[in-house]
Backbone as ProteinMPNN parsed JSONL, in Angstrom:
{"seq_chain_A": "MQKTLRGALFLVGCGLTMVWFSPGAFAQDSLTPGGKIRRPFRVKIGGYFPADGTIRRDTGNRFTSIGIAYDFFTLPALTPLIGSVYINDASGRRDKTFGNDVIETEASISGLGLQVRTYFLPQTENLNFFAGGGFGIYSITVRTGRQQGASFTEESQDSTRLGGKVMAGVEWKKRFFGELEYTFPGIVSAGGKTFDLSGLNVSIGTRF", "coords_chain_A": {"N_chain_A": [[-17.948, 3.635, 8.384], [-15.585, 4.95, 7.814], [-13.773, 2.81, 7.825], [-14.674, 1.478, 5.601], [-14.079, 3.256, 3.477], [-11.287, 3.375, 3.737], [-10.698, 0.75, 3.113], [-11.449, 0.771, 0.432], [-9.553, 2.577, -0.545], [-7.277, 1.047, -0.183], [-7.719, -1.03, -2.026], [-7.712, 0.425, -4.427], [-5.078, 1.314, -4.371], [-3.731, -1.144, -4.644], [-4.532, -1.788, -7.224], [-3.294, 0.267, -8.691], [-0.657, -0.412, -8.227], [-0.481, -2.822, -9.634], [-0.781, -1.84, -12.217], [1.566, -0.383, -12.391], [3.564, -2.372, -12.441], [2.985, -3.683, -14.759], [3.841, -4.967, -18.012], [5.461, -2.785, -20.306], [4.16, -0.487, -19.467], [5.16, 2.068, -19.201], [6.356, 3.37, -21.599], [7.033, 5.687, -22.825], [8.567, 8.966, -22.585], [7.982, 11.06, -19.949], [5.832, 13.769, -20.631], [4.993, 13.429, -23.84], [5.033, 14.606, -27.313], [2.893, 13.219, -28.365], [1.2, 13.023, -26.265], [1.455, 11.036, -24.346], [2.19, 9.598, -21.122], [4.903, 9.058, -19.073], [5.701, 9.135, -16.414], [3.421, 8.688, -14.479], [2.657, 8.434, -11.818], [2.249, 10.196, -8.767], [3.603, 10.94, -5.757], [3.37, 12.148, -2.474], [4.261, 13.902, 0.578], [3.536, 15.614, 3.599], [2.371, 18.432, 5.535], [-0.762, 19.045, 7.036], [-2.815, 21.733, 7.646], [-5.306, 22.582, 9.643], [-8.056, 24.84, 9.248], [-9.898, 25.556, 11.146], [-10.29, 26.86, 14.37], [-11.096, 25.392, 16.64], [-10.552, 22.685, 16.049], [-7.796, 22.845, 15.764], [-7.02, 23.548, 18.354], [-7.813, 21.292, 19.785], [-6.665, 19.041, 18.533], [-4.183, 19.712, 17.606], [-1.968, 21.912, 15.74], [-1.03, 21.0, 13.311], [-1.492, 18.362, 11.047], [-0.241, 15.151, 10.012], [0.28, 14.386, 6.645], [-0.327, 12.392, 3.719], [-0.172, 11.419, 0.267], [-1.237, 10.102, -2.913], [-1.299, 10.018, -6.446], [-2.571, 9.233, -9.715], [-1.883, 9.825, -12.991], [-4.06, 9.658, -15.584], [-5.098, 10.587, -17.958], [-4.518, 12.972, -20.628], [-4.779, 16.086, -22.269], [-3.292, 16.816, -25.126], [-1.122, 19.531, -25.592], [0.695, 22.653, -25.879], [0.921, 23.583, -23.283], [-0.189, 21.293, -21.387], [-3.351, 19.858, -20.231], [-3.946, 17.827, -17.516], [-5.41, 14.917, -16.207], [-6.193, 13.2, -13.168], [-6.534, 10.456, -10.839], [-6.896, 10.591, -7.36], [-5.649, 9.947, -4.03], [-5.831, 10.958, -0.777], [-4.698, 11.461, 2.59], [-4.914, 12.496, 5.956], [-4.107, 13.068, 9.366], [-4.471, 13.795, 12.881], [-3.692, 14.131, 16.388], [-4.243, 14.783, 19.889], [-3.562, 14.725, 23.371], [-4.95, 15.853, 26.401], [-4.5, 16.877, 29.773], [-6.367, 17.299, 32.66], [-6.165, 17.802, 35.822], [-7.033, 14.834, 37.304], [-8.17, 13.89, 35.061], [-8.049, 12.817, 31.679], [-8.253, 13.933, 28.441], [-8.639, 12.954, 25.193], [-8.351, 13.712, 21.783], [-8.91, 12.911, 18.465], [-8.553, 13.278, 15.004], [-9.281, 12.633, 11.575], [-8.953, 12.717, 8.021], [-9.836, 11.467, 4.928], [-9.528, 11.167, 1.434], [-10.843, 10.374, -1.801], [-10.739, 10.797, -5.186], [-11.161, 12.74, -8.254], [-8.961, 14.807, -10.138], [-7.692, 17.722, -11.87], [-4.978, 19.326, -13.544], [-3.106, 22.048, -14.855], [-0.352, 23.282, -16.759], [1.779, 26.187, -16.779], [3.884, 26.794, -18.407], [5.743, 25.691, -21.334], [6.406, 22.138, -21.712], [9.052, 21.699, -22.148], [10.535, 23.19, -20.433], [12.662, 23.178, -17.574], [11.95, 24.096, -15.047], [8.737, 24.493, -13.907], [5.327, 25.658, -13.536], [2.193, 24.912, -12.007], [-1.404, 24.598, -11.753], [-4.617, 23.752, -10.389], [-7.52, 21.72, -9.642], [-9.96, 19.703, -7.847], [-12.428, 17.132, -7.079], [-14.17, 14.911, -4.854], [-14.901, 11.948, -2.873], [-15.016, 12.249, 0.553], [-13.98, 11.018, 3.663], [-14.532, 11.585, 6.98], [-13.416, 11.466, 10.285], [-13.928, 12.067, 13.65], [-12.862, 11.647, 16.869], [-13.435, 11.581, 20.322], [-12.261, 11.077, 23.582], [-12.553, 10.385, 27.087], [-10.785, 9.945, 30.018], [-11.417, 9.138, 33.221], [-10.191, 8.478, 36.081], [-10.673, 5.126, 36.652], [-12.572, 4.972, 34.764], [-13.636, 5.156, 31.387], [-14.825, 6.969, 28.699], [-16.131, 7.346, 25.389], [-16.663, 9.053, 22.341], [-17.497, 8.973, 18.955], [-17.572, 10.306, 15.701], [-18.437, 9.671, 12.455], [-18.31, 10.658, 9.085], [-19.239, 10.743, 5.71], [-18.855, 12.346, 2.662], [-19.276, 14.543, -0.206], [-16.573, 16.503, -1.379], [-14.16, 19.102, -2.101], [-11.186, 20.541, -3.694], [-8.532, 22.908, -4.253], [-5.477, 23.651, -5.956], [-1.987, 24.512, -6.266], [1.316, 24.726, -7.599], [4.871, 24.039, -7.971], [7.087, 22.548, -10.294], [9.984, 20.601, -10.864], [12.164, 19.646, -13.358], [10.292, 17.87, -14.357], [9.849, 15.915, -12.473], [10.264, 16.283, -9.608], [8.318, 17.991, -7.125], [6.698, 20.756, -5.448], [3.856, 21.569, -3.506], [0.873, 23.412, -2.854], [-2.221, 23.073, -1.353], [-5.655, 23.457, -0.926], [-8.217, 22.109, 0.92], [-11.69, 21.43, 1.171], [-13.753, 19.76, 2.923], [-16.011, 19.735, 4.608], [-18.213, 19.857, 7.57], [-18.307, 18.353, 10.812], [-19.762, 16.959, 13.848], [-18.833, 16.221, 17.187], [-18.489, 15.006, 20.497], [-19.97, 17.105, 21.594], [-19.082, 19.303, 20.206], [-18.44, 21.286, 17.254], [-16.732, 20.583, 14.292], [-14.682, 21.774, 11.728], [-13.095, 20.448, 9.081], [-11.726, 21.592, 6.987], [-8.784, 22.805, 5.319], [-5.292, 23.825, 4.792], [-2.931, 22.159, 2.855], [0.463, 21.487, 2.776], [3.005, 20.308, 0.843], [5.651, 18.123, -0.38], [6.893, 16.268, -3.174], [7.278, 13.534, -5.54], [7.396, 12.47, -8.967], [6.891, 9.385, -10.661]], "CA_chain_A": [[-17.79, 4.187, 7.046], [-14.165, 5.237, 7.637], [-13.111, 1.565, 7.458], [-15.072, 1.167, 4.227], [-13.296, 4.076, 2.553], [-9.889, 2.956, 3.788], [-10.623, -0.477, 2.34], [-11.483, 1.155, -0.981], [-8.261, 3.165, -0.867], [-6.324, -0.052, -0.291], [-7.945, -1.72, -3.295], [-7.231, 1.3, -5.501], [-3.624, 1.266, -4.325], [-3.311, -2.423, -5.226], [-4.731, -1.696, -8.667], [-2.255, 1.121, -9.254], [0.586, -1.18, -8.183], [-0.521, -3.764, -10.748], [-0.504, -1.072, -13.432], [2.975, 0.002, -12.368], [4.416, -3.498, -12.783], [2.561, -4.304, -16.004], [4.842, -4.762, -19.066], [5.265, -1.708, -21.276], [3.259, 0.549, -18.968], [5.776, 3.382, -19.279], [7.284, 3.273, -22.729], [7.363, 7.026, -23.324], [9.239, 9.832, -21.635], [7.192, 12.148, -19.387], [4.763, 14.167, -21.554], [5.52, 13.446, -25.201], [4.154, 15.317, -28.233], [1.674, 12.444, -28.563], [0.348, 13.105, -25.081], [1.612, 9.893, -23.459], [2.805, 9.954, -19.85], [5.774, 8.005, -18.557], [5.758, 9.21, -14.95], [2.048, 9.048, -14.123], [2.433, 8.407, -10.382], [2.685, 11.337, -7.969], [3.569, 10.607, -4.329], [3.739, 13.335, -1.707], [4.146, 13.882, 2.029], [3.579, 16.994, 4.074], [1.609, 18.809, 6.707], [-2.109, 19.567, 6.805], [-3.054, 22.758, 8.66], [-6.748, 22.868, 9.704], [-8.396, 26.253, 9.361], [-10.801, 25.745, 12.273], [-9.599, 27.035, 15.636], [-11.452, 24.333, 17.579], [-9.817, 21.461, 15.727], [-6.381, 23.101, 16.059], [-6.84, 23.531, 19.799], [-8.053, 19.961, 20.347], [-5.869, 17.975, 17.911], [-2.877, 20.207, 17.173], [-1.978, 22.838, 14.615], [-0.608, 20.354, 12.067], [-1.661, 16.933, 10.846], [0.653, 14.517, 9.047], [-0.497, 14.055, 5.45], [0.293, 11.659, 2.624], [-1.056, 11.372, -0.884], [-0.776, 9.484, -4.145], [-2.185, 10.283, -7.587], [-2.204, 8.549, -10.951], [-2.296, 10.567, -14.188], [-4.599, 8.664, -16.517], [-5.37, 11.143, -19.284], [-4.005, 14.303, -20.889], [-5.152, 16.743, -23.522], [-2.004, 17.324, -25.621], [-1.014, 20.952, -25.95], [1.973, 23.207, -25.453], [0.796, 23.506, -21.82], [-1.283, 20.323, -21.362], [-4.257, 19.64, -19.117], [-3.754, 16.444, -17.099], [-6.39, 14.425, -15.25], [-5.655, 12.169, -12.278], [-7.288, 9.961, -9.688], [-6.044, 10.867, -6.207], [-5.939, 9.458, -2.682], [-5.177, 11.779, 0.239], [-5.032, 11.102, 3.965], [-4.271, 13.332, 6.968], [-4.648, 12.781, 10.699], [-3.805, 14.428, 14.001], [-4.195, 13.724, 17.709], [-3.664, 15.454, 21.048], [-4.088, 14.363, 24.691], [-4.899, 16.947, 27.373], [-4.698, 16.439, 31.145], [-6.992, 18.264, 33.572], [-6.196, 17.116, 37.105], [-6.993, 13.382, 37.127], [-8.87, 13.552, 33.821], [-7.305, 12.899, 30.424], [-9.142, 14.033, 27.287], [-7.914, 12.758, 23.942], [-9.123, 14.023, 20.582], [-8.237, 12.465, 17.246], [-9.313, 13.592, 13.796], [-8.648, 12.189, 10.333], [-9.687, 13.01, 6.792], [-9.352, 10.687, 3.797], [-10.247, 11.533, 0.218], [-10.65, 9.627, -3.04], [-11.461, 11.571, -6.186], [-10.563, 13.098, -9.534], [-8.412, 16.155, -10.175], [-7.029, 18.144, -13.105], [-3.995, 20.397, -13.377], [-2.55, 22.554, -16.106], [0.948, 23.925, -16.604], [1.831, 27.538, -17.316], [4.989, 26.899, -19.342], [5.922, 24.478, -22.141], [7.019, 21.024, -21.008], [10.496, 21.699, -22.375], [11.172, 23.943, -19.356], [13.019, 22.391, -16.392], [11.159, 24.611, -13.928], [7.402, 24.795, -14.411], [4.316, 25.943, -12.532], [0.911, 24.317, -12.34], [-2.549, 24.891, -10.892], [-5.732, 22.874, -10.714], [-8.514, 21.465, -8.614], [-10.578, 18.393, -7.928], [-13.52, 16.82, -6.173], [-14.217, 13.482, -4.572], [-15.574, 11.478, -1.665], [-14.168, 12.429, 1.727], [-14.401, 10.376, 4.9], [-14.034, 12.349, 8.125], [-13.642, 10.86, 11.594], [-13.51, 12.813, 14.834], [-13.078, 10.804, 18.048], [-13.072, 12.185, 21.595], [-12.32, 10.143, 24.702], [-12.274, 10.966, 28.401], [-10.372, 9.0, 31.049], [-11.657, 9.662, 34.572], [-9.83, 7.37, 36.958], [-10.785, 3.831, 35.975], [-13.686, 5.062, 33.814], [-13.291, 5.727, 30.089], [-15.955, 7.141, 27.79], [-15.667, 7.733, 24.065], [-17.659, 9.401, 21.331], [-16.89, 9.043, 17.635], [-18.465, 10.734, 14.631], [-17.945, 9.417, 11.099], [-19.117, 11.317, 8.059], [-18.751, 10.607, 4.343], [-19.529, 13.377, 1.882], [-18.53, 15.106, -1.328], [-15.762, 17.669, -1.063], [-13.333, 19.573, -3.204], [-9.901, 21.141, -3.364], [-7.811, 23.672, -5.268], [-4.056, 23.454, -5.71], [-1.003, 25.201, -7.104], [2.637, 24.254, -7.218], [6.014, 24.185, -8.868], [7.651, 21.239, -10.637], [11.353, 20.708, -11.351], [12.601, 18.578, -14.251], [9.168, 16.951, -14.573], [9.979, 14.8, -11.536], [10.067, 16.699, -8.22], [7.38, 19.11, -7.045], [6.159, 21.263, -4.2], [2.44, 21.831, -3.777], [-0.054, 23.972, -1.882], [-3.539, 22.53, -1.676], [-6.68, 23.769, 0.083], [-9.301, 21.125, 0.859], [-12.883, 21.824, 1.919], [-14.594, 18.565, 2.981], [-17.265, 19.893, 5.341], [-18.252, 20.017, 9.022], [-18.875, 17.253, 11.59], [-19.932, 17.244, 15.272], [-18.453, 15.135, 18.082], [-18.183, 15.467, 21.848], [-20.633, 18.369, 21.845], [-18.409, 20.377, 19.48], [-18.5, 21.256, 15.791], [-15.399, 20.618, 13.725], [-14.549, 21.994, 10.284], [-11.815, 19.841, 8.721], [-11.092, 22.286, 5.869], [-7.452, 23.262, 5.671], [-4.226, 23.963, 3.804], [-1.929, 21.095, 2.856], [1.749, 21.879, 2.205], [3.675, 19.019, 0.63], [6.648, 17.919, -1.417], [6.7, 14.939, -3.721], [8.002, 13.133, -6.734], [6.698, 11.699, -9.999], [7.627, 8.23, -11.139]], "C_chain_A": [[-16.325, 4.514, 6.749], [-13.424, 3.982, 7.196], [-13.443, 1.193, 6.026], [-14.247, 1.951, 3.229], [-11.841, 3.669, 2.562], [-9.687, 1.638, 3.048], [-10.63, -0.197, 0.851], [-10.146, 1.755, -1.412], [-7.21, 2.084, -1.039], [-6.476, -0.773, -1.619], [-7.462, -0.891, -4.476], [-5.708, 1.278, -5.548], [-3.073, -0.021, -4.921], [-3.439, -2.38, -6.746], [-3.661, -0.858, -9.335], [-0.906, 0.408, -9.265], [0.654, -2.178, -9.326], [-0.234, -3.058, -12.07], [0.974, -0.743, -13.528], [3.886, -1.127, -12.834], [3.991, -4.197, -14.072], [3.568, -4.005, -17.105], [4.468, -3.609, -19.979], [4.392, -0.582, -20.803], [3.827, 1.942, -19.177], [6.835, 3.387, -20.38], [7.743, 4.635, -23.215], [7.974, 7.865, -22.213], [8.36, 11.002, -21.245], [6.019, 12.489, -20.302], [5.357, 14.306, -22.957], [4.602, 14.262, -26.092], [2.853, 14.571, -28.502], [0.774, 12.405, -27.351], [0.469, 11.935, -24.134], [2.435, 10.286, -22.234], [3.646, 8.783, -19.35], [5.815, 7.991, -17.035], [4.37, 9.59, -14.426], [1.782, 9.049, -12.621], [2.996, 9.663, -9.725], [2.506, 10.962, -6.502], [4.062, 11.817, -3.547], [3.555, 13.094, -0.215], [4.257, 15.314, 2.525], [2.794, 17.2, 5.346], [0.281, 19.424, 6.309], [-2.446, 20.498, 7.965], [-4.545, 23.112, 8.677], [-7.009, 24.353, 9.904], [-9.207, 26.545, 10.618], [-10.025, 25.823, 13.592], [-9.889, 25.937, 16.641], [-10.65, 23.073, 17.311], [-8.326, 21.642, 15.983], [-6.121, 23.011, 17.554], [-6.932, 22.114, 20.362], [-7.156, 18.88, 19.771], [-4.49, 18.434, 17.46], [-2.981, 21.073, 15.933], [-1.672, 22.178, 13.282], [-0.887, 18.863, 12.11], [-0.532, 16.433, 9.934], [-0.178, 14.068, 7.848], [0.345, 13.276, 4.448], [-0.692, 11.637, 1.461], [-0.406, 10.671, -2.062], [-1.792, 9.796, -5.235], [-1.658, 9.537, -8.804], [-2.773, 9.328, -12.128], [-2.785, 9.576, -15.241], [-5.054, 9.253, -17.845], [-4.763, 12.537, -19.391], [-4.549, 14.809, -22.206], [-3.896, 17.395, -24.072], [-2.098, 18.785, -26.033], [0.366, 21.422, -25.531], [2.044, 23.236, -23.924], [-0.403, 22.593, -21.535], [-2.126, 20.37, -20.096], [-4.204, 18.154, -18.78], [-4.787, 16.078, -16.046], [-5.841, 13.257, -14.454], [-6.747, 11.659, -11.344], [-6.364, 10.112, -8.48], [-6.573, 10.211, -4.939], [-5.157, 10.327, -1.716], [-5.6, 11.323, 1.625], [-4.249, 12.012, 4.908], [-4.909, 13.038, 8.318], [-3.814, 13.483, 11.761], [-4.452, 14.026, 15.316], [-3.494, 14.515, 18.806], [-4.361, 14.964, 22.307], [-3.905, 15.548, 25.632], [-5.231, 16.398, 28.764], [-5.255, 17.587, 31.976], [-7.142, 17.57, 34.922], [-6.022, 15.619, 36.898], [-7.675, 12.932, 35.838], [-7.933, 13.723, 32.615], [-8.314, 12.892, 29.279], [-8.297, 13.904, 26.021], [-8.856, 13.01, 22.765], [-8.296, 13.637, 19.362], [-9.133, 12.756, 16.055], [-8.545, 13.1, 12.58], [-9.562, 12.517, 9.161], [-9.034, 12.236, 5.65], [-10.189, 11.023, 2.574], [-9.871, 10.664, -0.96], [-11.429, 10.341, -4.122], [-10.679, 11.786, -7.459], [-10.082, 14.539, -9.477], [-7.82, 16.438, -11.546], [-6.031, 19.24, -12.743], [-3.506, 20.814, -14.756], [-1.252, 23.284, -15.806], [0.947, 25.282, -17.29], [2.926, 27.727, -18.363], [5.076, 25.63, -20.184], [6.658, 23.396, -21.362], [8.517, 20.903, -21.246], [11.247, 22.426, -21.265], [11.49, 23.019, -18.175], [12.199, 22.798, -15.172], [9.808, 25.06, -14.457], [6.446, 25.01, -13.247], [2.984, 25.358, -12.977], [-0.152, 24.756, -11.341], [-3.691, 23.979, -11.305], [-6.699, 22.735, -9.555], [-9.119, 20.086, -8.799], [-11.749, 18.265, -6.983], [-13.55, 15.318, -5.951], [-15.031, 13.182, -3.337], [-14.596, 11.582, -0.506], [-14.804, 11.749, 2.939], [-13.729, 11.091, 6.067], [-14.387, 11.606, 9.406], [-13.107, 11.783, 12.673], [-13.866, 11.97, 16.057], [-12.6, 11.552, 19.282], [-13.248, 11.151, 22.702], [-11.955, 10.836, 25.997], [-11.957, 9.846, 29.395], [-10.524, 9.672, 32.406], [-11.409, 8.527, 35.559], [-9.851, 6.064, 36.186], [-11.869, 3.841, 34.902], [-13.217, 5.734, 32.519], [-14.538, 5.786, 29.226], [-15.435, 7.678, 26.468], [-16.848, 8.056, 23.171], [-16.953, 9.577, 19.993], [-17.944, 9.419, 16.606], [-17.799, 10.497, 13.298], [-18.893, 10.073, 10.106], [-18.456, 11.129, 6.705], [-19.553, 11.547, 3.455], [-18.673, 13.772, 0.686], [-17.767, 16.342, -0.868], [-14.91, 18.049, -2.253], [-12.019, 20.15, -2.728], [-9.402, 21.961, -4.546], [-6.327, 23.562, -4.932], [-3.225, 24.283, -6.673], [0.37, 24.731, -6.658], [3.679, 24.53, -8.273], [6.622, 22.802, -9.075], [9.024, 21.43, -11.269], [11.737, 19.46, -12.133], [11.546, 17.485, -14.431], [9.237, 15.743, -13.647], [9.668, 15.201, -10.096], [9.131, 17.907, -8.176], [7.092, 19.5, -5.598], [4.74, 21.751, -4.468], [1.733, 22.445, -2.575], [-1.463, 23.548, -2.302], [-4.518, 22.891, -0.55], [-7.875, 22.841, -0.133], [-10.474, 21.601, 1.7], [-13.881, 20.652, 1.921], [-15.893, 18.716, 3.754], [-17.095, 19.864, 6.854], [-18.876, 18.776, 9.662], [-18.97, 17.696, 13.046], [-19.561, 16.011, 16.082], [-18.123, 15.726, 19.443], [-18.814, 16.794, 22.186], [-20.008, 19.552, 21.142], [-18.591, 20.191, 17.986], [-17.105, 21.446, 15.235], [-15.485, 20.832, 12.218], [-13.154, 21.517, 9.886], [-11.182, 20.479, 7.475], [-9.705, 22.759, 6.28], [-6.492, 23.299, 4.505], [-3.236, 22.824, 3.966], [-0.686, 21.589, 2.108], [2.589, 20.622, 2.053], [4.779, 19.122, -0.418], [6.499, 16.495, -1.926], [7.528, 14.692, -4.955], [7.071, 12.415, -7.693], [7.547, 10.505, -10.385], [6.72, 7.343, -11.975]], "O_chain_A": [[-15.865, 4.384, 5.615], [-12.561, 4.039, 6.32], [-12.599, 0.654, 5.31], [-13.764, 1.392, 2.244], [-11.211, 3.62, 1.506], [-8.644, 1.42, 2.431], [-9.911, -0.842, 0.089], [-9.661, 1.479, -2.51], [-6.354, 2.174, -1.919], [-5.482, -1.095, -2.27], [-6.873, -1.424, -5.416], [-5.115, 1.23, -6.626], [-2.063, 0.002, -5.625], [-2.57, -2.872, -7.466], [-3.17, -1.207, -10.409], [-0.106, 0.59, -10.184], [1.713, -2.369, -9.924], [0.46, -3.593, -12.934], [1.568, -0.812, -14.604], [4.866, -0.884, -13.539], [4.585, -5.21, -14.441], [4.109, -2.9, -17.146], [3.313, -3.466, -20.378], [3.916, 0.213, -21.614], [3.07, 2.902, -19.317], [8.037, 3.406, -20.117], [8.734, 4.734, -23.94], [7.9, 7.504, -21.038], [8.022, 11.84, -22.081], [5.281, 11.592, -20.71], [6.143, 15.219, -23.212], [3.49, 14.59, -25.679], [1.835, 15.182, -28.826], [-0.306, 11.815, -27.399], [-0.324, 11.826, -23.199], [3.269, 11.189, -22.297], [3.156, 7.661, -19.223], [5.953, 6.925, -16.434], [4.177, 10.718, -13.972], [0.778, 9.611, -12.183], [4.078, 10.133, -10.078], [1.389, 10.697, -6.057], [5.059, 12.437, -3.917], [2.805, 12.213, 0.204], [4.977, 16.128, 1.948], [2.579, 16.274, 6.129], [0.202, 20.219, 5.371], [-2.372, 20.101, 9.127], [-5.004, 23.865, 7.819], [-6.285, 25.036, 10.629], [-9.201, 27.676, 11.104], [-9.204, 24.954, 13.889], [-9.01, 25.579, 17.425], [-10.125, 22.458, 18.239], [-7.654, 20.691, 16.381], [-5.107, 22.454, 17.975], [-6.218, 21.771, 21.304], [-6.898, 17.884, 20.447], [-3.701, 17.621, 16.977], [-3.947, 20.987, 15.174], [-2.011, 22.721, 12.231], [-0.56, 18.185, 13.084], [0.055, 17.209, 9.18], [-1.223, 13.441, 8.017], [1.556, 13.469, 4.34], [-1.895, 11.816, 1.65], [0.818, 10.65, -2.193], [-2.996, 9.835, -4.982], [-0.467, 9.249, -8.912], [-3.988, 9.478, -12.255], [-2.012, 8.752, -15.731], [-5.366, 8.505, -18.771], [-4.524, 13.202, -18.383], [-4.753, 14.039, -23.145], [-3.463, 18.423, -23.551], [-3.026, 19.205, -26.724], [1.119, 20.679, -24.902], [3.088, 22.951, -23.338], [-1.53, 23.082, -21.449], [-1.692, 20.846, -19.047], [-4.395, 17.312, -19.657], [-5.016, 16.836, -15.103], [-5.113, 12.42, -14.988], [-7.744, 12.336, -11.094], [-5.178, 9.795, -8.567], [-7.768, 9.956, -4.795], [-3.935, 10.422, -1.827], [-6.722, 10.854, 1.818], [-3.065, 12.271, 4.69], [-6.111, 12.788, 8.402], [-2.623, 13.734, 11.576], [-5.617, 13.63, 15.352], [-2.322, 14.872, 18.685], [-5.581, 14.804, 22.331], [-2.844, 16.171, 25.662], [-6.123, 15.563, 28.916], [-4.704, 18.687, 32.001], [-8.109, 16.844, 35.152], [-4.997, 15.174, 36.382], [-7.75, 11.736, 35.555], [-7.134, 14.658, 32.557], [-9.124, 11.973, 29.156], [-7.351, 14.664, 25.817], [-10.007, 12.573, 22.765], [-7.124, 13.999, 19.251], [-10.337, 12.506, 16.1], [-7.315, 13.141, 12.552], [-10.783, 12.582, 9.301], [-7.827, 12.337, 5.431], [-11.41, 11.149, 2.662], [-8.716, 10.262, -1.104], [-12.647, 10.488, -4.011], [-9.677, 11.12, -7.719], [-10.712, 15.39, -8.848], [-7.486, 15.518, -12.292], [-6.212, 19.976, -11.773], [-3.498, 20.02, -15.697], [-1.08, 23.839, -14.721], [0.214, 25.504, -18.254], [2.906, 28.698, -19.118], [4.537, 24.595, -19.791], [7.441, 23.695, -20.461], [9.18, 20.086, -20.608], [12.467, 22.297, -21.161], [10.674, 22.17, -17.817], [11.804, 21.955, -14.367], [9.733, 25.906, -15.348], [6.717, 24.598, -12.119], [2.68, 25.311, -14.169], [0.153, 25.218, -10.242], [-3.73, 23.491, -12.435], [-6.692, 23.529, -8.615], [-8.834, 19.391, -9.774], [-12.031, 19.163, -6.19], [-13.023, 14.548, -6.755], [-15.752, 14.035, -2.819], [-13.48, 11.065, -0.575], [-15.999, 11.89, 3.199], [-12.503, 11.185, 6.126], [-15.523, 11.168, 9.586], [-11.96, 12.225, 12.609], [-15.029, 11.62, 16.26], [-11.495, 12.094, 19.296], [-14.252, 10.441, 22.752], [-11.145, 11.764, 26.008], [-12.75, 8.925, 29.589], [-9.845, 10.655, 32.703], [-12.297, 7.721, 35.836], [-9.141, 5.906, 35.193], [-12.068, 2.845, 34.208], [-12.503, 6.736, 32.545], [-15.226, 4.781, 29.04], [-14.424, 8.379, 26.426], [-17.895, 7.412, 23.238], [-15.928, 10.253, 19.91], [-19.067, 8.914, 16.636], [-16.73, 11.042, 13.023], [-20.113, 10.044, 10.269], [-17.25, 11.331, 6.565], [-20.783, 11.545, 3.489], [-17.508, 13.39, 0.579], [-18.265, 17.128, -0.062], [-14.941, 17.387, -3.29], [-11.759, 20.241, -1.528], [-9.799, 21.736, -5.689], [-5.958, 23.401, -3.769], [-3.687, 24.696, -7.736], [0.573, 24.381, -5.496], [3.422, 25.152, -9.304], [6.668, 21.988, -8.153], [9.21, 22.311, -12.108], [11.641, 18.345, -11.62], [11.879, 16.317, -14.632], [8.743, 14.668, -13.988], [8.886, 14.525, -9.428], [9.148, 18.744, -9.078], [7.221, 18.701, -4.67], [4.457, 22.288, -5.539], [1.963, 22.052, -1.432], [-1.836, 23.658, -3.47], [-4.239, 22.657, 0.626], [-8.461, 22.794, -1.215], [-10.289, 22.114, 2.803], [-14.74, 20.558, 1.044], [-16.802, 17.905, 3.578], [-15.973, 19.848, 7.361], [-19.84, 18.214, 9.141], [-18.345, 18.68, 13.443], [-19.923, 14.892, 15.72], [-17.549, 16.811, 19.537], [-18.26, 17.55, 22.985], [-20.355, 20.695, 21.437], [-18.86, 19.088, 17.51], [-16.379, 22.351, 15.645], [-16.253, 20.167, 11.523], [-12.152, 22.101, 10.297], [-10.196, 19.954, 6.957], [-9.472, 23.076, 7.447], [-6.809, 22.874, 3.394], [-2.759, 22.551, 5.068], [-0.768, 22.046, 0.967], [2.858, 19.938, 3.041], [4.834, 20.057, -1.217], [6.034, 15.616, -1.2], [8.356, 15.509, -5.36], [6.074, 11.822, -7.279], [8.774, 10.594, -10.433], [7.16, 6.307, -12.473]]}, "name": "protein", "num_of_chains": 1, "seq": "MQKTLRGALFLVGCGLTMVWFSPGAFAQDSLTPGGKIRRPFRVKIGGYFPADGTIRRDTGNRFTSIGIAYDFFTLPALTPLIGSVYINDASGRRDKTFGNDVIETEASISGLGLQVRTYFLPQTENLNFFAGGGFGIYSITVRTGRQQGASFTEESQDSTRLGGKVMAGVEWKKRFFGELEYTFPGIVSAGGKTFDLSGLNVSIGTRF"}
């Protein structure tokens, strides 16, 4: 199921690329009085910090995260409401050695969904603040492997489910932004353990 979602993410990414290179796709400047958006893409990179102590102990305190979003509609106002389709991905891994045994644990979370955000100040301000939330389909994979001499055993648990997130951030000159985002995708079990992949994502990004 993880491969299926990643394939879907790839297709969505290809579609967004086609939109980006289409003639006249960005004829207006940022958010205009008519509600058109010139910089609809949002790309970010950061760290994902799982809330669950078990997942932190087995895979590390911080995952590497990336994300892309495309703003496809807005409700024009002094402080507009903007809707986007988003793709997020985060993963972490850690190997532990106990004598001659090596235990490796890897976890990843990928999301595809819809989100909205609203700004607190007029778009004429260089420095602005926003908040919002979203929901979508999340694919979670937790894999545990054990190397005992020449013997290797592995257990993997894939789960696809609905999840959500809330976010808040600051944006500078309608181009650069910093964002805090809390995602709650649900719980999976692997290797005799229960993992909750909910967590805080801290990222920086740009609009283009």
